[in-house]
N, C-alpha and C positions, 0 to 999 in steps of 0.2 A: 640558359639561366634566366629566371624571371626576376625583373627589377621593377620596383614600384617607386614612383616619384611624387614628391610633395612640394608645395610652394612654387617658386619660380621654375624649378625643374619640370614640374607638371605642365607648365605652359609650353615648354619646348618639346618634351617627350610624350606627353599624354600621361595618364595616371599609371599605366603599366605597360611594360614592353618585355618581350622575350629577346635576349641577345645571344649570339653564338660566341662563346668564349670557353676555352678548355677548363675543365674542372679537375682538381681544385685550382682556384685562382685567388689572389689576394684582393682586398678591397681596392688597393691602388691600381691593380691591373684592370679591374672592372671600370674604374674611373677613366683610366687611360684609353680603354677601348671605346667607351662612350664619347670621349673627347675626340678621338679619331673620326668617329661616325658623325659627330655634330660639333664641329669646331666653334660654332657660334655660342655654344654653352660652356666652352673651356673655362672661362673666368669663374663661373658659378661652380662647375664640377670640381675644380682644383682648389676652391676656397676651403680652408681647414675648418670653417664654421659649418660646412655641410656635413651633417652627421649620417653615418651609416648604421643601420640596425638590422638585426635578424631576431625575430620573435621577442621584441622589446629589449634586447641586449645591445648596448652601444658597442660598435666595433671600431678598431683603429685601422689605418691603411695597411698595416702589416698582417692583420688577421685574415685567415683563409675562409673562403666561402666554398662550401661543398655542393656537389650536384644535388638538386632537389630542394635546396634552401631558397627562400625568397629574400633577396636583399632589398632593403628600403632605404632611399636616400631622401633626407629632409633638408631642404635649403632654409637658411635663416629667414625669419619673417619679421617685418618691422611694421610699425603702425602705432596708433594710440587710442 
């Protein structure tokens, strides 16, 4: 599955990564897999303010991601 990262997550994972996870999987399962692979990013990945998207549609942790879809994870941004 292809995952794209934005904000603080891009600093850890790079802008895009292919991960091995069974499809279909929920957004929560993808987050959990990424957390297992990169425990240093657990705090950010599990933050409920990190939004998951597919094709500009906001997803919830219980939503299912199908094979061939690109999941995008956007961490909150702060600044002024």
